[in-house]
C-alpha positions as CSV (number, residue, x, y, z in Angstrom):
1,M,92.1,-46.4,-36.0
2,Q,88.5,-47.5,-35.9
3,P,85.6,-45.2,-36.9
4,S,83.7,-43.5,-34.2
5,P,80.8,-45.7,-32.9
6,W,78.6,-42.5,-33.3
7,V,79.4,-42.4,-37.0
8,V,78.9,-46.1,-37.4
9,R,75.6,-46.0,-35.6
10,F,74.0,-43.1,-37.6
11,A,75.7,-43.3,-41.0
12,P,72.9,-45.6,-42.3
13,L,70.7,-42.5,-42.2
14,I,72.7,-41.0,-45.1
15,R,71.1,-41.7,-48.5
16,A,72.6,-45.0,-49.9
17,G,75.4,-44.2,-52.3
18,G,75.2,-40.5,-51.4
19,R,78.0,-37.9,-51.3
20,V,79.7,-37.5,-47.9
21,L,82.1,-34.8,-46.8
22,D,84.6,-35.8,-44.1
23,V,85.8,-32.5,-42.7
24,A,89.3,-32.3,-41.2
25,C,89.6,-36.0,-42.0
26,G,93.1,-36.6,-40.8
27,S,94.3,-40.0,-42.0
28,G,90.8,-40.9,-43.1
29,R,89.3,-43.4,-40.6
30,H,85.8,-42.3,-41.4
31,A,86.4,-41.6,-45.1
32,R,87.7,-45.2,-45.6
33,W,84.9,-46.7,-43.6
34,L,82.2,-44.8,-45.4
35,A,83.6,-45.5,-48.8
36,G,83.6,-49.2,-47.9
37,R,79.9,-48.9,-47.5
38,G,79.3,-47.4,-50.9
39,Y,79.3,-43.7,-50.2
40,A,81.2,-41.3,-52.5
41,V,83.5,-39.5,-50.0
42,E,85.3,-36.2,-50.2
43,A,87.9,-36.2,-47.5
44,A,89.3,-32.7,-46.7
45,D,92.3,-31.8,-44.5
46,R,95.1,-29.3,-44.4
47,D,97.7,-32.0,-43.7
48,A,98.9,-33.3,-47.0
49,E,100.8,-36.2,-45.4
50,A,97.6,-37.4,-43.6
51,L,95.7,-37.2,-46.9
52,A,98.4,-39.3,-48.6
53,A,97.2,-42.3,-46.5
54,L,94.0,-42.2,-48.5
55,R,95.6,-42.2,-51.9
56,G,94.2,-45.0,-54.0
57,T,91.2,-45.7,-51.7
58,A,88.2,-46.6,-53.9
59,G,85.3,-44.2,-53.4
60,V,87.4,-41.4,-51.7
61,T,88.5,-38.1,-53.3
62,T,90.8,-36.0,-51.3
63,R,91.1,-32.2,-51.0
64,H,94.1,-30.6,-49.5
65,A,92.7,-27.4,-48.1
66,D,93.0,-25.2,-45.1
67,L,89.4,-25.0,-44.0
68,E,90.0,-22.1,-41.7
69,E,91.8,-19.6,-44.0
70,G,90.7,-18.1,-47.3
71,A,87.5,-18.9,-49.2
72,W,85.4,-21.8,-48.2
73,P,86.3,-24.5,-50.7
74,Y,82.8,-26.0,-50.7
75,A,80.7,-22.9,-51.5
76,G,77.7,-24.1,-53.5
77,A,78.4,-27.8,-53.0
78,Q,75.8,-30.1,-51.6
79,F,76.4,-33.3,-49.6
80,D,74.0,-36.0,-48.4
81,G,76.2,-36.4,-45.3
82,I,78.8,-34.4,-43.4
83,V,81.0,-36.0,-40.8
84,V,83.1,-34.0,-38.4
85,A,85.1,-35.7,-35.6
86,N,87.4,-34.1,-33.1
87,Y,87.5,-30.8,-34.9
88,L,85.9,-27.4,-34.2
89,Y,86.2,-24.1,-36.0
90,R,83.2,-22.0,-35.2
91,P,83.5,-19.4,-37.9
92,R,82.8,-22.1,-40.6
93,F,79.8,-23.7,-39.0
94,A,77.3,-21.8,-41.2
95,D,79.3,-22.7,-44.3
96,L,79.3,-26.3,-43.2
97,L,75.5,-26.4,-42.8
98,A,75.0,-24.6,-46.1
99,C,76.6,-27.7,-47.8
100,L,74.2,-30.1,-46.2
101,A,71.6,-31.1,-48.8
102,P,67.9,-31.2,-47.8
103,G,67.4,-34.5,-46.0
104,G,71.2,-34.7,-45.5
105,V,72.7,-36.0,-42.3
106,L,75.2,-34.1,-40.1
107,L,77.3,-36.4,-37.8
108,Y,79.3,-34.1,-35.5
109,E,81.4,-35.3,-32.6
110,T,84.0,-33.3,-30.7
111,F,85.3,-32.2,-27.4
112,M,83.5,-29.8,-25.0
113,A,84.1,-27.8,-21.9
114,G,85.4,-30.0,-19.1
115,N,87.8,-31.9,-21.4
116,E,90.7,-29.7,-20.2
117,R,91.0,-31.8,-17.0
118,F,91.9,-34.8,-19.3
119,G,94.4,-33.0,-21.5
120,K,94.1,-31.6,-25.0
121,P,92.3,-29.9,-26.4
122,S,92.0,-27.6,-23.4
123,S,91.6,-24.2,-25.0
124,P,88.0,-22.8,-25.0
125,D,88.5,-22.1,-28.7
126,F,88.4,-25.8,-29.3
127,L,85.8,-26.9,-26.7
128,L,82.1,-26.7,-27.3
129,R,80.0,-25.0,-24.7
130,P,77.2,-27.1,-23.1
131,N,74.4,-27.7,-25.7
132,E,76.3,-25.7,-28.4
133,L,75.7,-28.3,-31.2
134,L,72.0,-28.2,-30.5
135,E,72.0,-24.4,-30.7
136,R,74.0,-24.4,-33.9
137,V,71.7,-26.8,-35.8
138,A,68.4,-25.3,-34.4
139,G,66.2,-23.9,-37.2
140,D,68.0,-25.7,-40.0
141,C,67.9,-29.3,-38.8
142,T,65.9,-31.9,-37.0
143,V,67.9,-33.5,-34.2
144,V,67.8,-37.3,-34.3
145,A,70.2,-37.9,-31.4
146,F,72.3,-35.7,-29.1
147,E,74.8,-36.6,-26.3
148,Q,77.1,-34.7,-24.1
149,G,79.3,-35.6,-21.2
150,E,82.2,-37.7,-20.0
151,V,83.2,-40.8,-21.9
152,A,85.8,-43.4,-20.9
153,L,86.7,-44.9,-24.3
154,P,88.9,-44.7,-26.3
155,R,90.3,-42.5,-23.6
156,P,88.7,-40.4,-20.9
157,A,87.3,-37.2,-22.5
158,V,84.3,-34.8,-22.3
159,V,82.5,-34.8,-25.7
160,Q,79.4,-33.6,-27.4
161,R,77.7,-35.4,-30.3
162,V,74.8,-34.7,-32.6
163,C,73.1,-36.5,-35.5
164,A,70.9,-34.1,-37.3
165,L,68.9,-34.1,-40.5
166,R,68.7,-31.0,-42.7
167,G,65.0,-29.9,-42.8
168,D,62.0,-31.0,-40.7
169,G,62.8,-34.7,-40.7
170,R,59.6,-35.9,-42.4
171,A,61.6,-38.1,-44.8
172,A,63.7,-39.5,-42.1
173,V,64.2,-43.3,-41.7
174,F,65.0,-43.9,-38.0
175,L,67.2,-46.6,-36.7
176,P,66.2,-48.8,-33.8
177,L,67.5,-47.9,-30.4
178,Q,70.7,-49.7,-29.3
179,G,70.8,-51.8,-26.2
180,G,67.8,-54.0,-26.7
181,G,65.2,-51.3,-27.0
């Protein structure tokens, strides 16, 4: 499976060679792609079989952990980038942001309200409310880009995406707009 175009577009904002946390990484499409670009990636998931697909991948360290139960395994850790795709567990959002180093980049993309008409996830527990990612990063981060709404690819869905920098963004290096701008 290919990495998300959102992650591909904004990953260059992460400090070159930096540490990246791939949360609920599954079989590691983003971990593998990021490691291939020189990042030191920590890939975390509760599915040991999925993590096994990353075994031996240069630049990737795996952590078998249930990120929803027990103590937060990354308390005190700092990452230059955090990637979250197709995963939502609201009680850990503050813990997640606490791991983002000053100037670090959060790349978050998951489903939102309205997705239930296309299938799973359909429970409000796993669907962001309108503008929720903006609200969650407010005060801690500078938003570089935000999108929400219906997408057609890779399958029809309703999603929300944010790229945010920890801090006020003064040290940010911004990428050119896509689409000939």
